[in-house]
C-alpha positions in Angstrom: 54.5 38.6 -29.5 55.1 40.3 -26.2 58.6 40.9 -24.9 57.8 38.7 -21.9 57.1 35.8 -24.2 60.4 36.4 -26.1 62.2 36.3 -22.7 60.6 33.0 -21.8 61.4 31.4 -25.1 65.0 32.6 -24.8 65.2 31.1 -21.3 64.0 27.7 -22.6 66.5 27.6 -25.5 69.3 28.9 -23.2 68.6 26.0 -20.7 69.0 23.5 -23.5 72.1 25.2 -24.8 73.6 25.3 -21.3 73.1 21.5 -20.9 75.1 21.0 -24.1 78.0 23.4 -23.5 77.7 24.5 -19.9 76.5 27.9 -18.7 78.0 30.9 -20.4 79.6 33.6 -18.2 78.9 37.2 -19.0 82.2 37.7 -20.8 81.4 34.8 -23.2 77.9 36.3 -23.8 79.3 39.7 -24.6 81.9 38.1 -27.0 79.1 36.2 -28.7 77.0 39.4 -28.9 80.0 41.3 -30.6 80.3 38.4 -33.1 76.7 38.5 -33.9 76.8 42.3 -34.3 79.8 41.9 -36.6 77.8 39.3 -38.7 74.9 41.8 -39.0 77.3 44.6 -40.0 78.9 42.4 -42.6 75.5 41.4 -44.0 74.4 45.0 -44.2 77.6 46.0 -46.0 77.1 43.2 -48.5 73.4 44.0 -49.0 74.2 47.7 -49.5 76.9 46.9 -52.0 79.9 48.1 -50.0 81.4 44.6 -49.8 81.2 41.6 -52.2 79.3 38.5 -51.0 81.4 36.0 -49.0 80.6 33.3 -51.5 78.7 33.6 -54.8 75.8 31.5 -53.5 75.6 33.2 -50.1 72.3 34.7 -49.3 72.0 37.6 -46.8 69.4 36.9 -44.1 69.1 40.2 -42.2 66.1 39.0 -40.2 68.2 36.1 -38.8 71.1 38.4 -38.1 69.0 40.9 -36.2 67.3 38.2 -34.2 70.6 36.7 -33.3 71.7 40.0 -31.8 68.3 40.4 -30.0 68.6 36.9 -28.6 72.0 37.7 -27.1 70.8 41.0 -25.7 67.9 39.2 -24.0 70.3 36.6 -22.5 72.5 39.3 -21.1 69.6 41.3 -19.7 68.1 38.2 -18.2 71.5 37.3 -16.6 71.6 40.7 -14.9 67.8 40.6 -14.0 67.1 43.6 -16.1 63.4 44.2 -16.8 63.6 44.8 -20.5 60.0 46.0 -20.9 60.4 48.6 -18.2 63.9 49.6 -19.2 62.9 50.1 -22.8 59.8 52.2 -21.8 62.0 54.3 -19.6 64.6 54.8 -22.3 62.0 55.8 -24.9 60.3 58.3 -22.5 63.6 59.9 -21.6 64.7 60.0 -25.2 61.4 61.5 -26.3 61.6 64.2 -23.6 65.2 65.1 -24.5 64.4 65.4 -28.2 61.3 67.5 -27.4 63.4 69.8 -25.3 66.1 70.1 -28.0 63.5 70.8 -30.7 61.9 73.4 -28.4 65.3 75.0 -27.6 66.2 75.0 -31.3 62.9 76.7 -32.3 63.2 79.3 -29.6 66.8 79.9 -30.6 66.0 80.3 -34.3 63.2 82.8 -33.5 65.7 84.9 -31.6 63.8 84.7 -28.3 66.4 82.5 -26.6 67.8 83.8 -23.4 71.2 82.8 -24.8 70.9 85.3 -27.7 70.4 88.3 -25.4 
């Protein structure tokens, strides 16, 4: 599935949701996002054995928890007209370049040829 398709699906569901409860303002969307991230964190803690299950018959659904976070991120990005595909590509390229530079600098420094070591 393409990101653009995910955005369109999110918009459709959001329109239905807005008809039921009215349109959410950004502060409400962020509050919901934080709640969903908290649920994800709790599920991971339980899954990794750092916290007991909420109820004995509770099942952890990390897939659902991650997708709930993604849904809210898409809603927020859409609200602010952020082109997620382009923003993500830019972030990945910038991060890749930074990491490559750091690795290069570390290698040069370890070999004793760094300008900083002279």
